[in-house]
N, C-alpha and C positions, 0 to 999 in steps of 0.2 A: 212321663205324666207328672203334672204338678197339681197339687190340691192345696187350697188355701181357704181358711175360714174368715168371714167378714161379719162384723156386726154393723148393721145399717144405722145411721144417725137417726135420732128421733125426728119424726116428720112424716112425710107422705110415703116413703118407701118406693116400690116400683109401680107407680101409677102408670097409666097408659102412655104418657109422653116419655117418661123415663124408661119404661120397658121397650118402647120403640127405638130409642137411642141405644139402649143396651144391646138389642138384637142387631142393630146396624153395626155396632162395634164387633160383636162376636162373629157376625157373618162375613166380616172383611178378612177373616183369617181362615187358613186351610184346616187348622186343628179342629178336632171335635171339642165342643165346650158343653159341659153339663152343670146344672145347678141342683144342689140337694138342699132340701129344707125338711127337717124331720124325717119322715119315711118316704117323702117324695123325691124322685130323681127324674129330671127332665132335660130335654135338649134346650140349651140356652140360646139357640138360634131360632126358637119358635115363639113368636109373639103371643099366640094363643096359650101356649103352655105357661109362659111367665105370668100372664094375666090371671090364669086360673089358680095360681098359688096363693094369691092374696097377701103377698109379701108387704109388710108395713114397716115403718120406722121402728127401730129397736130390735127387729128380728135378726137372727143369726143364720147365715147361709154359708154353704160350702160351694166353691167353684172348682171344678175339675177340668183341666185342659190337657189334651193329649194330641201330639202331632209335631210336625217339623218346626212350626213357628210358635210353639207353646209358650216360650218365655216372653216373646213380644206380645202375644195375645193376653197373657196374664198381667203384664205391665199395663196394657191399655185398659183392661177390665178394672184393675185396681185403681188406676187414675180416675176412671169414671165413678166408681163406687164411692170414693172419698168425697166426691163433689155433690152427690145427691143427698 
């Protein structure tokens, strides 16, 4: 299991287009991927879950990845997050 904290850049955060791309990335891996924000913990492969969080620029989130391809998944997630 890998857990990493990210602070999103100021801007739009995980709006619908970014959330859809995020889900596409997370869904391409076998590992379980979860996102934590405050007291919320949700499946990061769920577009509806991501959109319901209201994540905006400047927010801090934790990403938890657990599975056989967790390192590759976390690298892809990190690469995406730094671009939004």
